[in-house]
C-alpha positions as CSV (number, residue, x, y, z in Angstrom):
1,M,-2.7,8.3,19.7
2,P,-0.1,7.6,22.3
3,G,2.5,10.4,22.2
4,K,5.6,8.5,21.4
5,V,4.0,6.5,18.6
6,T,2.4,9.6,17.2
7,R,5.7,11.4,17.0
8,A,7.4,8.4,15.4
9,S,4.6,8.2,12.8
10,A,4.9,11.9,12.0
11,V,8.7,11.8,11.7
12,L,8.7,8.7,9.5
13,L,6.0,10.1,7.2
14,F,7.7,13.4,6.9
15,L,11.1,11.8,6.0
16,G,9.2,9.5,3.5
17,A,7.6,12.6,1.9
18,L,11.1,14.2,1.5
19,A,12.6,11.0,0.0
20,Y,9.7,10.7,-2.4
21,T,10.6,14.1,-3.9
22,A,14.2,13.2,-4.6
23,W,13.4,13.4,-8.3
24,V,13.5,17.2,-8.1
25,L,17.3,16.8,-8.1
26,E,16.9,16.7,-11.9
27,V,16.5,20.5,-11.7
28,V,20.2,20.9,-10.7
29,V,21.7,17.6,-11.9
30,R,21.9,16.7,-15.6
31,T,20.0,13.5,-16.2
32,G,19.6,13.6,-20.0
33,L,15.8,13.2,-19.6
34,D,13.2,15.8,-20.4
35,P,11.1,16.3,-17.2
36,V,8.1,17.5,-19.4
37,R,8.0,14.3,-21.5
38,T,9.5,11.4,-19.6
39,Y,8.2,9.1,-16.9
40,V,9.5,9.8,-13.4
41,S,10.4,6.1,-13.1
42,E,12.7,6.5,-16.1
43,L,15.2,8.4,-13.9
44,A,15.7,5.1,-12.0
45,A,16.0,2.9,-15.1
46,A,18.8,0.4,-15.2
47,D,20.6,2.1,-18.1
48,Q,20.5,5.6,-16.6
49,P,23.6,7.1,-15.0
50,L,21.9,8.1,-11.8
51,G,19.5,5.2,-11.7
52,G,21.0,3.7,-8.6
53,L,20.5,6.9,-6.6
54,F,16.8,7.3,-7.6
55,R,16.2,3.6,-6.9
56,A,17.7,4.0,-3.4
57,T,15.6,7.1,-2.6
58,D,12.4,5.3,-3.8
59,L,13.2,2.4,-1.6
60,A,13.8,4.7,1.4
61,A,10.6,6.6,0.7
62,G,8.5,3.4,0.5
63,L,9.9,1.9,3.7
64,L,9.6,5.1,5.6
65,V,6.0,5.7,4.6
66,L,5.2,2.0,5.2
67,A,6.6,2.2,8.8
68,G,4.8,5.5,9.4
69,A,1.5,4.2,8.2
70,V,1.8,1.0,10.3
71,A,2.6,3.1,13.4
72,G,-0.4,5.3,12.7
73,L,-2.6,2.2,12.2
74,L,-1.4,0.5,15.4
75,A,-1.7,3.7,17.4
76,T,-5.2,4.6,16.3
77,R,-7.7,4.7,19.2
78,A,-11.4,5.3,19.2
79,P,-12.8,7.7,21.8
80,A,-14.1,6.0,25.0
81,G,-17.7,4.8,24.6
82,P,-20.2,3.0,26.9
83,A,-19.1,-0.3,28.4
84,P,-20.3,-3.3,26.5
85,D,-23.3,-5.2,27.9
86,P,-21.8,-8.1,29.8
87,G,-24.9,-10.1,29.0
88,V,-24.1,-10.1,25.3
89,P,-21.5,-12.7,24.1
90,R,-18.4,-11.2,22.6
91,W,-19.0,-12.7,19.2
92,A,-22.5,-11.1,19.1
93,R,-21.3,-7.5,19.9
94,T,-21.5,-5.0,17.1
95,D,-19.1,-2.5,18.7
96,T,-15.6,-3.9,17.8
97,G,-13.6,-0.9,18.9
98,A,-11.7,1.7,16.8
99,A,-12.0,-0.1,13.5
100,A,-15.8,-0.2,13.9
101,R,-16.2,3.4,15.0
102,R,-13.6,5.0,12.8
103,P,-13.5,3.0,9.6
104,W,-12.0,5.8,7.5
105,L,-8.9,5.7,9.7
106,L,-8.5,1.9,9.2
107,V,-9.0,2.2,5.4
108,G,-6.7,5.3,5.1
109,W,-3.8,4.0,7.1
110,S,-4.0,0.6,5.4
111,A,-4.0,2.2,2.0
112,L,-1.0,4.4,2.9
113,A,0.8,1.2,4.0
114,L,0.0,-0.3,0.6
115,F,1.4,2.8,-1.1
116,G,4.6,2.5,0.9
117,A,5.1,-1.2,0.3
118,A,4.4,-0.9,-3.4
119,T,6.8,2.0,-3.7
120,A,9.5,0.1,-2.1
121,L,8.8,-2.9,-4.4
122,D,8.7,-0.6,-7.3
123,S,12.3,0.4,-6.6
124,R,13.4,-3.2,-6.9
125,L,11.7,-3.6,-10.3
126,P,13.3,-0.9,-12.4
127,L,12.8,-0.4,-16.1
128,S,15.7,-1.6,-18.2
129,C,15.6,1.4,-20.5
130,A,13.7,4.7,-21.1
131,P,10.9,4.1,-23.6
132,T,9.8,7.7,-24.0
133,V,13.3,8.8,-25.2
134,D,14.6,5.6,-26.7
135,P,12.7,4.4,-29.8
136,E,14.4,1.0,-29.7
137,C,13.4,0.6,-26.1
138,A,9.8,1.5,-27.0
139,A,9.8,-0.9,-29.9
140,R,11.1,-3.7,-27.7
141,E,8.5,-2.9,-25.1
142,T,5.7,-3.0,-27.6
143,A,7.0,-6.4,-29.0
144,G,7.3,-7.8,-25.5
145,L,11.1,-8.2,-25.8
146,V,12.0,-6.3,-22.6
147,P,12.6,-7.9,-19.2
148,A,9.6,-9.0,-17.1
149,T,10.4,-6.2,-14.7
150,H,8.7,-3.8,-17.1
151,A,5.3,-5.5,-16.6
152,A,6.0,-6.0,-12.9
153,H,6.9,-2.3,-12.6
154,A,3.7,-1.3,-14.2
155,V,1.7,-3.4,-11.7
156,S,3.6,-2.1,-8.6
157,S,3.4,1.5,-9.8
158,G,-0.4,1.0,-10.3
159,L,-0.7,-0.4,-6.8
160,A,1.3,2.4,-5.3
161,M,-0.8,5.1,-6.9
162,T,-4.0,3.4,-6.0
163,G,-2.9,3.1,-2.4
164,A,-1.9,6.8,-2.4
165,L,-5.3,7.9,-3.8
166,V,-7.4,5.8,-1.4
167,A,-5.2,7.0,1.5
168,M,-5.6,10.7,0.5
169,V,-9.4,10.4,0.2
170,A,-9.9,8.2,3.3
171,L,-7.6,10.1,5.7
172,T,-8.9,13.5,4.6
173,V,-12.5,12.3,5.2
174,A,-11.4,10.9,8.6
175,A,-9.8,14.3,9.5
176,R,-13.0,16.2,8.7
177,R,-15.5,13.6,10.0
178,Y,-13.7,12.8,13.3
179,G,-12.4,16.3,14.1
180,L,-8.7,15.3,13.7
181,W,-5.6,16.9,12.2
182,W,-6.9,20.4,11.4
183,P,-4.2,21.2,8.9
184,L,-5.1,18.2,6.8
185,A,-8.9,18.8,7.4
186,R,-8.5,22.3,5.9
187,T,-6.1,21.6,3.0
188,G,-6.8,18.0,2.3
189,P,-9.9,18.4,0.0
190,A,-8.0,20.8,-2.3
191,L,-5.0,18.5,-2.5
192,V,-7.3,15.5,-3.3
193,A,-9.0,17.4,-6.0
194,L,-5.7,18.5,-7.6
195,E,-4.4,14.9,-7.3
196,L,-7.4,13.5,-9.1
197,A,-7.0,16.0,-11.9
198,A,-3.2,15.2,-12.2
199,T,-4.0,11.5,-12.2
200,A,-6.5,12.0,-15.0
201,W,-3.9,14.0,-17.0
202,T,-1.3,11.3,-16.5
203,L,-3.6,8.4,-17.5
204,A,-4.7,10.3,-20.6
205,A,-1.1,11.0,-21.5
206,V,-0.1,7.4,-21.0
207,A,-3.0,6.2,-23.2
208,A,-2.0,8.7,-25.9
209,F,1.7,7.6,-25.8
210,E,0.8,3.9,-26.0
211,A,-1.5,4.6,-28.9
212,G,1.2,6.5,-30.7
213,R,-0.5,9.9,-30.5
214,G,2.3,11.8,-28.7
215,L,3.2,12.3,-25.1
216,W,0.8,15.1,-24.0
217,S,3.4,16.4,-21.5
218,L,3.3,13.0,-19.8
219,G,6.3,13.9,-17.6
220,A,4.8,17.1,-16.3
221,G,1.5,15.4,-15.4
222,Q,3.1,12.5,-13.6
223,R,5.6,14.8,-11.7
224,L,2.6,16.9,-10.6
225,Q,0.9,13.7,-9.5
226,V,3.8,12.4,-7.4
227,L,4.5,15.9,-6.0
228,L,1.0,16.2,-4.7
229,V,1.2,12.9,-3.0
230,A,4.4,14.0,-1.3
231,V,2.9,17.3,-0.3
232,W,-0.2,15.6,1.1
233,T,2.0,13.1,3.0
234,G,3.9,16.0,4.5
235,V,0.7,17.8,5.6
236,L,-0.4,14.6,7.2
237,A,2.9,14.3,9.0
238,V,2.6,17.8,10.3
239,S,-1.0,17.3,11.3
240,V,-0.2,14.1,13.2
241,A,2.7,15.8,15.0
242,R,0.4,18.7,16.1
243,E,-2.3,16.4,17.4
244,R,-3.1,16.6,21.1
245,R,-5.0,14.1,23.1
């Protein structure tokens, strides 16, 4: 990667990772929500006293990660290879450059950009209330009497986490396969494994809650899930910053 773009990508990703952990403020600030039982996104609900703060940090996190991912995608370069055969028409060549020789980078940076964009969108589609602590809110949600932002929020959150998971897997594979970013190459597999476990926990807890079978420490599982995404993004940022041509 060119030096200036590399540094810009690293700084943007690191700041995005920090902003994505703003929910840890609930440790020192009274929110009225139990972190073991409630969705992280309920902190940003429209009826919560600090909802505006957490929506703003989510927006900042999404935009910063999106910009960092786009910078990484645009700056990605494949190692120099043999010159193309001038006798072969351009449309018939099988070597199409960086995207062809390093597909894991293309997939990973694109997925990380999706994560950033969906997270920013998520902040503009807040829940109107907190269903895990407000029985009336949960009943209205079940009956379909809540604003459409609830359904839209579920979609954007799903896209964000899908993008994060694909990015974590693809860029970790890229780091190991292409000899890049040794901090990520060494720690990435463990972080991916933990993230998959936390995601399974969160999905199981959500299913239990929606089936009326309790919360299964939903909040703890989801907070672990988003914390691991932030930690992995921070490791990626440090790895990119340490890269040398």
